[in-house]
ROFIDREN-38530 format. One record per atom (N, C-alpha, C): z, x, y. Coordinates in steps of 0.1 Angstrom, whole numbers, padded with zeros to 4 digits, always signed. Layout:
residues N
ZXY;...
This chain:
residues 426
+0085+0143-0228;+0096+0148-0219;+0106+0132-0220;+0121+0137-0224;+0131+0125-0225;+0134+0125-0208;+0132+0109-0207;+0137+0103-0195;+0148+0092-0194;+0159+0096-0188;+0170+0085-0190;+0171+0080-0176;+0175+0067-0178;+0178+0057-0166;+0193+0054-0162;+0199+0059-0151;+0208+0056-0149;+0210+0047-0133;+0218+0036-0135;+0217+0026-0124;+0229+0028-0114;+0228+0032-0102;+0236+0031-0094;+0233+0017-0084;+0248+0016-0075;+0244+0007-0064;+0234+0010-0055;+0228+0019-0050;+0219+0022-0038;+0206+0024-0044;+0205+0032-0055;+0191+0041-0060;+0193+0042-0077;+0179+0043-0077;+0178+0046-0093;+0177+0062-0093;+0181+0068-0106;+0179+0081-0107;+0170+0085-0119;+0162+0092-0121;+0154+0094-0132;+0157+0109-0137;+0166+0112-0146;+0169+0126-0150;+0161+0129-0161;+0152+0140-0160;+0145+0146-0170;+0152+0159-0173;+0149+0163-0186;+0158+0173-0194;+0154+0187-0188;+0160+0197-0182;+0158+0210-0177;+0168+0219-0184;+0164+0230-0179;+0169+0241-0183;+0184+0247-0178;+0195+0240-0186;+0209+0243-0180;+0212+0246-0166;+0206+0235-0157;+0208+0231-0146;+0203+0245-0136;+0196+0253-0141;+0192+0266-0134;+0184+0259-0120;+0177+0252-0124;+0168+0247-0112;+0163+0231-0114;+0162+0225-0103;+0158+0210-0102;+0150+0209-0091;+0140+0197-0095;+0131+0192-0084;+0136+0175-0083;+0139+0174-0070;+0142+0156-0068;+0131+0155-0055;+0126+0143-0063;+0118+0136-0051;+0121+0121-0048;+0128+0119-0036;+0131+0108-0030;+0118+0101-0024;+0118+0088-0029;+0105+0081-0026;+0108+0067-0018;+0107+0069-0005;+0113+0059+0005;+0107+0046+0006;+0110+0034+0006;+0104+0021+0007;+0098+0018+0023;+0085+0026+0020;+0077+0027+0034;+0067+0018+0036;+0070+0004+0031;+0060-0006+0032;+0047-0003+0026;+0034-0004+0031;+0021+0002+0021;+0019+0014+0025;+0030+0023+0029;+0025+0036+0032;+0032+0046+0023;+0032+0059+0024;+0037+0069+0019;+0049+0075+0027;+0060+0081+0020;+0073+0088+0028;+0079+0093+0013;+0080+0106+0013;+0087+0115+0003;+0094+0126+0006;+0106+0127+0002;+0114+0139+0005;+0116+0144-0006;+0111+0160-0007;+0113+0165-0021;+0123+0177-0017;+0131+0178-0027;+0142+0188-0025;+0143+0196-0039;+0144+0210-0036;+0140+0221-0044;+0154+0229-0046;+0159+0227-0058;+0173+0235-0060;+0173+0244-0069;+0179+0256-0067;+0180+0267-0077;+0195+0273-0076;+0197+0279-0085;+0212+0287-0084;+0211+0298-0073;+0201+0303-0072;+0198+0313-0063;+0196+0313-0049;+0191+0301-0045;+0186+0296-0030;+0193+0285-0026;+0193+0284-0014;+0197+0272-0006;+0186+0263-0010;+0191+0248-0009;+0180+0239-0014;+0169+0237-0002;+0157+0238-0005;+0145+0237-0001;+0138+0222+0003;+0140+0220+0014;+0133+0203+0017;+0120+0202+0022;+0112+0193+0019;+0100+0191+0022;+0099+0176+0025;+0095+0172+0035;+0092+0158+0042;+0076+0155+0041;+0071+0148+0032;+0055+0145+0030;+0054+0130+0037;+0049+0129+0050;+0046+0116+0058;+0058+0109+0060;+0057+0099+0066;+0066+0090+0074;+0067+0075+0074;+0054+0070+0065;+0051+0057+0061;+0051+0048+0075;+0048+0036+0069;+0050+0023+0078;+0063+0020+0082;+0067+0019+0096;+0076+0015+0101;+0079+0000+0107;+0072-0007+0111;+0070-0016+0119;+0074-0028+0112;+0087-0034+0114;+0089-0045+0107;+0098-0044+0091;+0096-0031+0094;+0103-0022+0079;+0116-0016+0080;+0129-0018+0076;+0140-0012+0080;+0143+0001+0073;+0132+0009+0066;+0133+0022+0059;+0133+0031+0068;+0132+0030+0083;+0132+0042+0091;+0145+0045+0092;+0156+0037+0093;+0168+0038+0091;+0175+0049+0084;+0169+0042+0071;+0170+0050+0057;+0165+0065+0059;+0152+0067+0063;+0149+0080+0064;+0157+0088+0075;+0161+0083+0090;+0168+0090+0098;+0181+0093+0093;+0186+0084+0082;+0200+0085+0080;+0202+0099+0069;+0190+0099+0063;+0186+0110+0049;+0185+0121+0057;+0176+0123+0069;+0174+0134+0075;+0188+0141+0079;+0195+0131+0088;+0207+0138+0095;+0219+0141+0084;+0218+0137+0070;+0227+0142+0060;+0220+0157+0055;+0209+0160+0058;+0203+0174+0054;+0202+0183+0063;+0202+0178+0076;+0202+0187+0088;+0193+0194+0092;+0187+0200+0082;+0176+0210+0083;+0165+0207+0074;+0152+0207+0079;+0140+0205+0073;+0129+0216+0073;+0128+0221+0060;+0122+0234+0060;+0106+0233+0063;+0098+0221+0060;+0087+0215+0059;+0085+0204+0063;+0077+0200+0074;+0073+0185+0075;+0057+0188+0075;+0050+0180+0064;+0038+0176+0062;+0033+0163+0062;+0024+0163+0075;+0018+0149+0077;+0003+0150+0072;+0000+0142+0060;-0011+0144+0055;-0025+0141+0064;-0026+0131+0073;-0034+0126+0081;-0032+0114+0089;-0041+0111+0101;-0037+0102+0108;-0041+0088+0103;-0031+0080+0099;-0033+0066+0096;-0018+0059+0099;-0019+0050+0100;-0005+0044+0108;+0005+0046+0096;-0001+0042+0084;+0011+0040+0070;+0013+0053+0067;+0010+0064+0075;+0015+0076+0072;+0022+0086+0085;+0019+0081+0094;+0022+0088+0107;+0033+0081+0113;+0036+0067+0115;+0044+0058+0122;+0057+0062+0120;+0062+0068+0110;+0076+0072+0108;+0081+0082+0115;+0071+0093+0113;+0072+0106+0118;+0071+0105+0136;+0062+0096+0140;+0063+0096+0159;+0075+0090+0162;+0083+0079+0152;+0092+0075+0154;+0105+0085+0156;+0103+0094+0141;+0115+0105+0141;+0111+0115+0153;+0101+0118+0157;+0103+0130+0168;+0104+0122+0179;+0101+0111+0182;+0107+0102+0198;+0120+0103+0198;+0129+0103+0182;+0143+0100+0186;+0151+0115+0183;+0143+0129+0180;+0145+0140+0176;+0147+0149+0187;+0154+0144+0198;+0151+0155+0211;+0164+0162+0208;+0159+0175+0209;+0170+0188+0206;+0175+0186+0193;+0167+0183+0184;+0171+0184+0172;+0183+0173+0166;+0185+0163+0176;+0197+0152+0172;+0197+0149+0157;+0187+0148+0153;+0186+0142+0140;+0185+0155+0130;+0176+0163+0133;+0171+0171+0118;+0165+0181+0128;+0170+0196+0123;+0161+0206+0127;+0148+0210+0115;+0138+0209+0123;+0125+0211+0116;+0118+0221+0120;+0117+0231+0106;+0115+0244+0107;+0098+0247+0110;+0089+0238+0105;+0076+0239+0105;+0069+0226+0105;+0060+0223+0111;+0052+0211+0107;+0040+0216+0104;+0029+0210+0092;+0017+0209+0090;+0013+0196+0094;+0000+0197+0101;-0009+0185+0107;-0020+0186+0112;-0031+0182+0110;-0043+0184+0116;-0048+0172+0127;-0042+0177+0139;-0045+0165+0150;-0057+0170+0155;-0063+0161+0166;-0076+0161+0169;-0079+0174+0176;-0070+0181+0182;-0073+0193+0190;-0079+0204+0182;-0066+0205+0168;-0072+0214+0155;-0086+0212+0154;-0089+0198+0148;-0106+0197+0143;-0115+0197+0153;-0114+0192+0166;-0121+0192+0173;-0128+0209+0180;-0116+0212+0184;-0117+0227+0189;-0120+0239+0180;-0112+0237+0169;-0114+0250+0158;-0126+0246+0151;-0128+0233+0146;-0140+0230+0136;-0152+0226+0144;-0151+0215+0153;-0163+0212+0158;-0166+0219+0172;-0170+0211+0184;-0174+0216+0194;-0166+0218+0205;-0166+0224+0215;-0155+0228+0226;-0157+0221+0238;-0164+0211+0238;-0164+0198+0252;-0154+0192+0252;-0153+0185+0264;-0141+0177+0265;-0144+0163+0273;-0138+0159+0280;-0141+0150+0287;-0138+0147+0304;-0147+0139+0311;-0149+0137+0324;-0136+0132+0325;-0132+0134+0340;-0119+0127+0345;-0121+0113+0346;-0135+0106+0350;-0137+0094+0347;-0135+0084+0335;-0138+0095+0326;-0137+0089+0308;-0121+0090+0304;-0113+0098+0310;-0103+0101+0306;-0095+0090+0314;-0095+0086+0325;-0089+0073+0331;-0092+0062+0322;-0106+0062+0319;-0110+0045+0309;-0101+0048+0298;-0103+0057+0288;-0095+0058+0278;-0078+0058+0283;-0075+0062+0291;-0060+0060+0296;-0057+0045+0296;-0068+0037+0302;-0063+0022+0304;-0065+0016+0291;-0072+0022+0280;-0073+0015+0266;-0059+0017+0261;-0055+0027+0262;-0040+0030+0257;-0027+0023+0263;-0032+0023+0278;-0020+0016+0286;-0019+0001+0285;-0029-0006+0281;-0032-0018+0281;-0036-0026+0266;-0029-0015+0258;-0032-0021+0243;-0021-0030+0241;-0021-0042+0235;-0013-0051+0231;-0012-0048+0217;+0003-0050+0214;+0009-0055+0201;+0000-0063+0194;-0006-0063+0181;-0010-0073+0174;-0006-0074+0161;-0010-0083+0153;-0006-0088+0140;-0016-0084+0131;-0011-0077+0120;-0022-0076+0111;-0021-0089+0102;-0028-0088+0088;-0033-0100+0080;-0017-0105+0073;-0011-0098+0073;+0007-0101+0067;+0015-0105+0078;+0010-0105+0092;+0023-0108+0102;+0030-0096+0109;+0027-0085+0102;+0034-0072+0104;+0028-0064+0118;+0037-0063+0126;+0034-0058+0139;+0029-0044+0137;+0017-0040+0145;+0009-0027+0145;+0018-0020+0154;+0016-0006+0156;+0022+0005+0166;+0025-0006+0181;+0033-0003+0189;+0034-0010+0199;+0028-0001+0210;+0027-0005+0220;+0018+0000+0230;+0026+0015+0233;+0037+0014+0237;+0045+0025+0240;+0042+0038+0229;+0044+0031+0215;+0044+0041+0203;+0029+0047+0203;+0019+0041+0204;+0004+0044+0205;+0003+0054+0214;+0007+0053+0229;+0008+0063+0237;+0013+0075+0234;+0025+0072+0229;+0030+0085+0221;+0025+0091+0208;+0012+0094+0205;+0005+0097+0196;+0014+0110+0192;+0009+0115+0179;+0015+0127+0174;+0015+0140+0178;+0003+0142+0182;+0001+0155+0190;+0009+0158+0200;+0009+0150+0210;+0017+0151+0222;+0033+0153+0222;+0039+0147+0212;+0052+0147+0206;+0056+0163+0200;+0045+0166+0191;+0047+0180+0184;+0050+0190+0195;+0040+0189+0203;+0042+0198+0217;+0054+0197+0226;+0057+0183+0229;+0071+0183+0237;+0081+0190+0230;+0081+0187+0217;+0095+0190+0209;+0093+0207+0206;+0079+0209+0211;+0078+0228+0206;+0081+0232+0194;+0075+0222+0184;+0079+0226+0169;+0067+0237+0164;+0072+0244+0157;+0061+0253+0150;+0054+0246+0144;+0040+0247+0149;+0031+0238+0141;+0016+0248+0135;+0014+0245+0123;+0006+0249+0114;+0008+0267+0114;+0018+0271+0117;+0021+0286+0117;+0016+0293+0107;+0016+0291+0095;+0012+0297+0082;-0005+0300+0084;-0010+0289+0091;-0023+0291+0094;-0029+0294+0106;-0017+0306+0114;-0021+0309+0128;-0023+0299+0134;-0016+0287+0135;-0018+0279+0145;-0032+0272+0146;-0039+0272+0132;-0051+0266+0136;-0052+0255+0123;-0064+0250+0116;-0064+0239+0108;-0056+0242+0093;-0052+0232+0089;-0048+0233+0075;-0060+0227+0067;-0067+0240+0060;-0076+0237+0051;-0075+0242+0038;-0085+0239+0028;-0085+0247+0016;-0093+0258+0018;-0090+0271+0017;-0096+0282+0015;-0096+0290+0002;-0107+0294-0002;-0109+0303-0015;-0101+0316-0014;-0095+0320-0023;-0090+0334-0029;-0099+0342-0027;-0101+0352-0023;-0112+0362-0025;-0113+0368-0040;-0099+0368-0045;-0096+0377-0057;-0100+0366-0070;-0095+0354-0070;-0093+0344-0078;-0105+0334-0079;-0110+0334-0066;-0122+0323-0063;-0118+0307-0064;-0102+0309-0064;-0096+0293-0064;-0090+0292-0053;-0085+0279-0052;-0079+0275-0036;-0068+0283-0035;-0066+0288-0024;-0055+0297-0020;-0041+0291-0020;-0030+0299-0026;-0020+0295-0024;-0011+0302-0014;+0000+0295-0009;+0006+0300+0004;+0023+0298-0003;+0026+0310-0003;+0045+0312-0008;+0052+0310+0005;+0060+0297+0001;+0069+0294+0012;+0081+0303+0010;+0087+0305-0004;+0095+0312-0007;+0090+0321-0017;+0098+0326-0025;+0094+0337-0035;+0094+0328-0048;+0101+0315-0045;+0099+0309-0058;+0092+0294-0057;+0086+0295-0044;+0079+0282-0040;+0069+0284-0034;+0056+0279-0038;+0043+0278-0036;+0035+0268-0033;+0024+0265-0023;+0016+0253-0021;+0002+0257-0022;-0007+0250-0029;-0018+0255-0028;-0027+0241-0022;-0036+0244-0012;-0043+0236-0007;-0052+0232-0014;-0056+0217-0015;-0070+0212-0022;-0079+0208-0012;-0074+0201-0004;-0081+0193+0006;-0074+0193+0019;-0081+0191+0031;-0093+0192+0033;-0101+0205+0033;-0116+0204+0035;-0124+0217+0035;-0127+0216+0048;-0136+0227+0053;-0139+0228+0065;-0151+0216+0071;-0160+0212+0057;-0170+0204+0060;-0165+0191+0061;-0153+0188+0052;-0147+0173+0055;-0144+0170+0070;-0137+0181+0074;-0131+0179+0090;-0145+0179+0099;-0153+0186+0097;-0165+0186+0104;-0172+0172+0106;-0170+0163+0094;-0176+0150+0094;-0166+0140+0100;-0152+0144+0100;-0144+0135+0105;-0145+0138+0120;-0147+0150+0125;-0151+0152+0140;-0160+0144+0144;-0172+0143+0139;-0181+0134+0142;-0179+0117+0141;-0171+0118+0133;-0166+0103+0130;-0154+0098+0143;-0148+0109+0148;-0140+0107+0156;-0150+0105+0173;-0160+0111+0173;-0170+0112+0185;-0175+0098+0185;-0181+0092+0174;-0187+0082+0174;-0177+0071+0178;-0166+0072+0175;-0151+0063+0176;-0152+0062+0193;-0150+0073+0198;-0151+0072+0213;-0165+0069+0219;-0174+0073+0215;-0187+0067+0220;-0189+0054+0221;-0182+0047+0211;-0180+0033+0211;-0174+0027+0221;-0164+0034+0226;-0160+0029+0237;-0166+0033+0250;-0177+0038+0251;-0187+0041+0259;-0181+0055+0270;-0176+0063+0260;-0171+0078+0265;-0180+0088+0265;-0185+0097+0271;-0192+0110+0269;-0181+0122+0270;-0190+0134+0268;-0181+0144+0266;-0192+0155+0276;-0182+0160+0285;-0191+0170+0295;-0181+0180+0303;-0168+0178+0301;-0160+0187+0309;-0149+0194+0299;-0135+0190+0304;-0124+0198+0297;-0117+0192+0288;-0108+0197+0282;-0098+0191+0274;-0086+0185+0282;-0082+0173+0276;-0069+0167+0283;-0060+0163+0275;-0047+0159+0276;-0040+0153+0266;-0043+0140+0264;-0047+0131+0274;-0051+0119+0269;-0065+0117+0260;-0070+0129+0261;-0084+0129+0247;-0075+0129+0235;-0066+0137+0234;-0058+0135+0222;-0051+0123+0218;-0045+0117+0226;-0038+0108+0224;-0051+0093+0222;-0060+0093+0227;-0070+0084+0225;-0076+0084+0213;-0078+0095+0209;-0087+0100+0198;-0075+0096+0185;-0065+0099+0183;-0053+0095+0177;-0054+0078+0174;-0052+0074+0185;-0050+0058+0184;-0062+0054+0179;-0075+0056+0185;-0087+0049+0182;-0092+0053+0165;-0084+0064+0161;-0088+0068+0146;-0083+0057+0139;-0068+0055+0139;-0062+0048+0127;-0066+0032+0129;-0073+0029+0143;-0078+0015+0145;-0089+0012+0138;-0099+0023+0142;-0110+0023+0137;-0109+0026+0120;-0104+0033+0115;-0101+0034+0098;-0097+0024+0096;-0087+0012+0101;-0086+0001+0095;-0096-0009+0095;-0104-0010+0104;-0115-0018+0108;-0124-0015+0097;-0127-0001+0093;-0136+0003+0083;-0135-0003+0069;-0121-0001+0066;-0115-0004+0053;-0113-0018+0050;-0112-0023+0059;-0110-0041+0060;-0126-0047+0057;-0132-0042+0062;-0146-0045+0058;-0153-0040+0046;-0146-0035+0043;-0150-0032+0023;-0148-0045+0015;-0153-0045+0007;-0156-0059-0005;-0144-0051-0016;-0138-0060-0019;-0124-0057-0029;-0127-0066-0040;-0129-0061-0054;-0128-0070-0065;-0117-0072-0067;-0110-0084-0069;-0096-0091-0069;-0094-0089-0085;-0085-0083-0090;-0081-0082-0105;-0066-0089-0105;-0066-0102-0100;-0051-0105-0104;-0048-0116-0114;-0058-0115-0124;-0057-0122-0137;-0055-0115-0148;-0048-0120-0157;-0041-0112-0171;-0053-0110-0178;-0059-0093-0180;-0068-0091-0188;-0061-0079-0199;-0071-0076-0208;-0064-0063-0215;-0066-0051-0203;-0061-0041-0210;-0060-0029-0201;-0076-0024-0202;-0079-0024-0213;-0095-0019-0217;-0104-0028-0208;-0101-0041-0204;-0110-0046-0199;-0112-0040-0184;-0099-0039-0177;-0099-0032-0162;-0108-0017-0163;-0101-0012-0176;-0108+0004-0175;-0124+0005-0178;-0130-0008-0182;-0145-0010-0184;-0149-0015-0172;-0144-0019-0161;-0154-0023-0148;-0159-0010-0141;-0173-0014-0135;-0177-0001-0128;-0169+0005-0120;-0170+0019-0116;-0164+0023-0106;-0168+0023-0096;-0162+0022-0082;-0168+0024-0068;-0162+0034-0061;-0168+0040-0050;-0162+0049-0042;-0167+0048-0027;-0159+0037-0024;-0158+0036-0010;-0146+0041-0003;-0147+0052-0002;-0139+0063+0004;-0142+0062+0019;-0131+0068+0029;-0134+0068+0044;-0131+0085+0047;-0137+0086+0058;-0136+0101+0059;-0125+0105+0064;-0115+0094+0071;-0099+0098+0073;-0092+0102+0064;-0094+0093+0055;-0086+0093+0042;-0088+0108+0036;-0104+0109+0036;-0109+0123+0028;-0103+0134+0036;-0097+0133+0047;-0093+0145+0055;-0077+0150+0051;-0073+0141+0043;-0057+0142+0036;-0055+0155+0033;-0042+0162+0036;-0035+0175+0032;-0034+0170+0017;-0042+0173+0006;-0036+0172-0007;-0032+0186-0011;-0022+0187-0023;-0017+0200-0024;-0010+0198-0038;-0010+0211-0045;-0001+0214-0057;+0011+0221-0052;+0023+0217-0052;+0036+0223-0052;+0041+0226-0063;+0043+0243-0064;+0048+0248-0076;+0061+0255-0071;+0072+0251-0082;+0086+0256-0082;+0092+0262-0095;+0092+0270-0099;+0095+0277-0109;+0082+0273-0118;+0086+0267-0130;+0075+0260-0141;+0071+0248-0139;+0077+0240-0127;+0074+0228-0123;+0061+0228-0113;+0051+0216-0115;+0040+0218-0111;+0039+0201-0106;+0038+0199-0091;+0036+0185-0085;+0025+0184-0079;+0016+0175-0077;+0004+0171-0073;+0004+0161-0061;+0001+0163-0048;+0003+0151-0039;-0008+0150-0037;-0015+0138-0036;-0030+0134-0031;-0028+0132-0017;-0020+0124-0012;-0020+0118+0001;-0032+0108-0002;-0041+0104+0006;-0051+0094+0003;-0065+0105+0002;-0066+0115-0007;-0076+0120-0009;-0086+0113-0017;-0100+0120-0018;-0107+0113-0025;-0111+0117-0039;-0110+0115-0050;-0109+0119-0065;-0122+0131-0063;-0134+0126-0057;-0145+0140-0059;-0141+0152-0053;-0136+0149-0042;-0129+0162-0034;-0120+0169-0041;-0113+0163-0048;-0100+0169-0056;-0110+0175-0070;-0119+0167-0075;-0124+0172-0088;-0134+0185-0083;-0136+0185-0072;-0147+0198-0065;-0139+0211-0065;-0128+0208-0061;-0116+0219-0058;-0112+0224-0070;-0109+0215-0078;-0101+0221-0092;-0113+0226-0101;-0125+0220-0101;-0134+0220-0111;-0132+0216-0124;-0143+0214-0130;-0146+0203-0143;-0143+0210-0157;-0141+0225-0154;-0140+0231-0167;-0126+0234-0172;-0116+0232-0161;-0101+0235-0167;-0092+0221-0164;-0083+0222-0174;-0075+0208-0176;-0063+0212-0169;-0054+0203-0161;-0043+0205-0153;-0034+0196-0158;-0020+0200-0162;-0010+0189-0164;+0003+0194-0155;+0006+0182-0150;+0018+0183-0137;+0029+0176-0142;+0039+0179-0134;+0050+0171-0140;+0051+0157-0130;+0042+0157-0121;+0041+0146-0114;+0029+0143-0104;+0022+0133-0102;+0014+0133-0093;+0016+0119-0085;+0014+0123-0075;+0015+0111-0062;+0001+0105-0062;-0001+0093-0068;-0016+0088-0068;-0019+0085-0056;-0034+0087-0052;-0041+0088-0040;-0041+0073-0035;-0039+0071-0023;-0042+0059-0015;-0038+0047-0023;-0022+0049-0025;-0016+0039-0029;-0024+0031-0042;-0029+0036-0049;-0034+0031-0063;-0046+0024-0061;-0055+0026-0048;-0066+0022-0047;-0075+0028-0057;-0084+0016-0064;-0093+0020-0076;-0106+0027-0071;-0108+0029-0058;-0119+0037-0053;-0116+0053-0050;-0102+0057-0052;-0097+0070-0049;-0093+0076-0060;-0094+0071-0072;-0089+0075-0087;-0100+0072-0097;-0108+0085-0099;-0119+0083-0110;-0112+0088-0125;-0122+0082-0133;-0123+0087-0148;-0124+0101-0149;-0136+0105-0141;-0137+0119-0140;-0127+0130-0136;-0120+0125-0126;-0110+0132-0121;-0097+0134-0135;-0094+0123-0140;-0082+0119-0147;-0088+0126-0160;-0101+0130-0163;-0104+0140-0177;-0099+0154-0173;-0094+0159-0164;-0089+0171-0160;-0075+0171-0154;-0069+0160-0150;-0055+0161-0148;-0048+0149-0152;-0033+0154-0157;-0024+0145-0164;-0011+0148-0158;-0006+0139-0160;+0014+0143-0156;+0022+0134-0164;+0034+0136-0163;+0045+0128-0172;+0048+0117-0165;+0049+0119-0151;+0051+0109-0138;+0040+0104-0131;+0037+0093-0128;+0027+0089-0116;+0037+0079-0106;+0036+0085-0094;+0042+0076-0085;+0031+0069-0079;+0033+0053-0077;+0026+0046-0067;+0031+0039-0058;+0028+0042-0043;+0035+0040-0031;+0031+0030-0026;+0034+0016-0026;+0032+0006-0018;+0040-0008-0019;+0037-0016-0011;+0044-0029-0013;+0032-0041-0015;+0022-0037-0014;+0009-0043-0018;+0007-0054-0008;+0011-0051+0006;+0012-0064+0015;+0000-0061+0026;-0008-0049+0025;-0020-0049+0034;-0028-0058+0025;-0044-0058+0034;-0051-0067+0031;-0060-0064+0019;-0058-0049+0011;-0063-0048-0001;-0057-0048-0011;-0041-0054-0009;-0033-0056-0023;-0032-0046-0032;-0031-0033-0027;-0030-0023-0038;-0016-0023-0042;-0012-0019-0052;-0024-0011-0064;-0032-0021-0070;-0044-0011-0073;-0055-0021-0081;-0053-0018-0098;-0054-0027-0105;-0050-0029-0118;-0062-0018-0123;-0074-0016-0118;-0082-0009-0126;-0077+0008-0124;-0073+0009-0113;-0066+0028-0108;-0055+0026-0120;-0044+0018-0123;-0034+0015-0132;-0042+0020-0147;-0052+0010-0149;-0059+0011-0162;-0064+0028-0166;-0071+0033-0156;-0075+0046-0156;-0065+0055-0159;-0053+0053-0157;-0042+0064-0159;-0038+0062-0171;-0036+0049-0179;-0029+0049-0188;-0038+0046-0203;-0050+0043-0201;-0060+0042-0209;-0063+0053-0221;-0062+0065-0216;-0063+0079-0223;-0053+0080-0232;-0058+0085-0240;-0047+0092-0253;-0038+0101-0248;-0026+0098-0254;-0017+0109-0247;-0006+0111-0259;-0001+0122-0261;+0011+0124-0272;+0023+0121-0267;+0027+0121-0255;+0039+0113-0252;+0037+0101-0241;+0046+0096-0239;+0047+0086-0228;+0046+0086-0214;+0036+0083-0207;+0035+0085-0193;+0047+0075-0183;+0050+0081-0176;+0060+0070-0165;+0054+0066-0152;+0052+0054-0153;+0046+0046-0138;+0059+0043-0129;+0058+0049-0118;+0072+0047-0109;+0069+0039-0097;+0071+0027-0096;+0066+0022-0082;+0080+0021-0074;+0078+0019-0059;+0087+0017-0052;+0088+0002-0046;+0079-0007-0051;+0081-0020-0051;+0078-0028-0062;+0090-0031-0069;+0086-0043-0084;+0077-0053-0080;+0077-0058-0069;+0070-0071-0064;+0053-0072-0064;+0050-0058-0065;+0033-0059-0063;+0029-0064-0080;+0015-0068-0077;+0011-0076-0089;+0008-0069-0101;+0006-0054-0097;+0002-0045-0108;+0014-0042-0116;+0026-0041-0110;+0040-0038-0115;+0043-0050-0125;+0039-0061-0122;+0044-0077-0129;+0033-0075-0139;+0019-0071-0141;+0013-0070-0151;+0014-0062-0160;+0019-0051-0156;+0019-0040-0166;+0035-0042-0172;+0043-0052-0169;+0054-0053-0174;+0052-0064-0191;+0044-0055-0198;+0038-0063-0211;+0040-0053-0220;+0052-0055-0230;+0057-0048-0240;+0045-0041-0251;+0036-0052-0252;+0026-0045-0262;+0018-0035-0256;+0011-0040-0243;+0005-0029-0237;+0011-0017-0235;+0024-0015-0230;+0034-0005-0232;+0033+0004-0246;+0036-0001-0255;+0035+0002-0271;+0022+0010-0274;+0012+0001-0271;-0005+0008-0271;-0006+0016-0263;-0006+0016-0252;-0010+0027-0243;+0003+0038-0238;+0012+0038-0242;+0025+0048-0244;+0026+0050-0229;+0031+0038-0222;+0038+0039-0208;+0051+0034-0207;+0059+0038-0197;+0068+0031-0195;+0069+0027-0177;+0075+0018-0173;+0077+0011-0159;+0091+0017-0151;+0091+0020-0140;+0105+0024-0137;+0102+0019-0120;+0114+0014-0117;+0109+0009-0101;+0125+0007-0096;+0127+0002-0086;+0140+0002-0081;+0145-0010-0073;+0155-0011-0069;+0158-0024-0062;+0150-0024-0048;+0141-0037-0046;+0135-0038-0034;+0141-0032-0022;+0134-0023-0015;+0140-0019-0001;+0151-0006-0003;+0151-0002-0016;+0162+0011-0016;+0151+0024-0018;+0160+0035-0017;+0155+0048-0020;+0153+0050-0035;+0143+0053-0041;+0138+0056-0055;+0138+0073-0058;+0148+0076-0062;+0151+0090-0066;+0147+0096-0078;+0139+0106-0083;+0134+0110-0095;+0140+0126-0096;+0146+0129-0108;+0144+0142-0108;+0139+0148-0120;+0130+0158-0120;+0122+0164-0129;+0129+0180-0133;
């Protein structure tokens, strides 16, 4: 597939050949710090543009929130908002958006897909709640939470923002929530006729196939949440309360970060051959919160895009099966290019013309890992693969700027001016 790069003052556009402009897919990649934030625009001659926002990125200490809000004000109407999972580098921008979007002052949101605590605990898990004494205790945890610094000096969610977790904001704004799933959880379900993951038609020319999470993953996540609350000396014995949701969604993000920060990372910051990185032993240090990501295949006419959120390779492989190969126009690489979330086994059955790696590399794990990039490019290919970064400063991008490697392994690198929106057209 031919790709041409045109430089403009504020953004880069990558134009791929298409059939006489009858349809086009645009993916806008926001500079979301070490998080994810994508605006997909689907255009055809027969219909109005269809807009899907996927996650909101990390906003504290990051000016991208203004770019996102300005862009949403331009489009005025958002057909679908997908929040893949509860983690601050995916939801902070959405919390900020909903806080400011009173009476649709920024953008009209037609539907939101998001698995909050109440969906998982009350539809998937048990139906117990909290006593008033424990509710009060959790309320104090949130009310007295102090702003803290992460390892790079970037402030985490403020106490006010933490208290306004996503579920209460969705309810306050009275947004259509998981309507396509009858108000319940967004999960992978098998189609009775095909025995494949069910597809949901958004419009006659647009469909989404949910790959993860499964009910089993969400049950495991529910148990994880309960343990997180129990670690705060909290028990369950009475009824649901709003503070339960607030506390769990805050504690989940906090506990998730603690779990990942304790995992050992093999630093691959030296220049070696791609084959060296590819040959290193694989690890699978995935977390249940990331595994609960809403991952999906978006189809628009003959275009197929795979958005993986932070989903684990084994879960995607289990859904797609090992016997069928899948070629996509674009793959959003899981968990910011972490080596533990992309496996050789998964890449034996999936490939793409374009791979997006979204991170500034400034979290404790210094994503993306060279091991992940090596797994993508080491495989034989007829045409060049395009590796698209939203931050050219990350070490993997710098190492991959090797013309000999590019010729040998048939890849091209693309990035943007740091801090600007990166738009690709497929």
